[in-house]
N, C-alpha and C positions, 0 to 999 in steps of 0.2 A: 847725218841727219837720222833721228831717232823714228820708230815707227809711228808715233802719234805725230810727229811733224810734218812725216811723207804723207799720211792720211788727210792732215788740216790742209795741205798744199794741194792737195787733188779735189777736197770737198770745197776748196775755194773757186777753183775754176768749174765747179758745176752750175749751171743756171738755174736757180730756183723760180717757180712759177707754178700756176694752179696745175692740178692733177690732169684736168682736160685738156690743156693746152700741148698741142703734139708740136709745136715748133722748135722747142727744146729738147724734146725726146732725141731728135737724132745728133744733136749739137752734145749732148749729154752722153750719149752711149760709148765712144770711148772712153771717156772719164769715169764713167761706172763699170765698165769693165776692167780697167786698170785698179779701182779701188777694190774690185773683188779679189784679184790676184794678191793685191798688197794686204788684204785683211788674211787672206789664207797661209801668207808667209810672215806671220808676226812672230815675236820671240816667245819663247815660252822662260819660265823661270831660271832655266839653269843657262840661259844665254844662247841657247840654241835655236834655229827657225824650225817652227813648228812642222813644216810641210816638207823639208829636205832632208833626206839622208843617204848616204852612199853604204853599199855593201862592202864589207872587208871580209879576210879572214875569221875574224871574230865574231863576224855577223854585222846587224846595222850599227852605223856611226852618223849620229847626227851633225849636220853642219851649223858651224856658227853661224849667228845672225851678226852681220848682213850676211845674207846667202848671195850667190851670184845673180838671182832674178832681182832681188833688191837692188844689189850694186847696178846692174844695167839699167832697171828703172831711174834711179836716182842720176845716173851719167847722162839719160838721155832728156831728163827733166830740167837740169841745171844748167 
């Protein structure tokens, strides 16, 4: 699943209502938090994850996208 597809899946689960409606605020909270994490772990132009890096003897190494975080999210959602 691409990053955009994953965000679209999450956005489809968010209940849309008026700003003064508090009923959906509790329902949407987990989806909004998940969307924030997915937005942080977006792929960059080199194919790496924007948020994930590991340190090696040569310095930081950017992990490829999808990183372990995105893989775990996709595993639980599918």
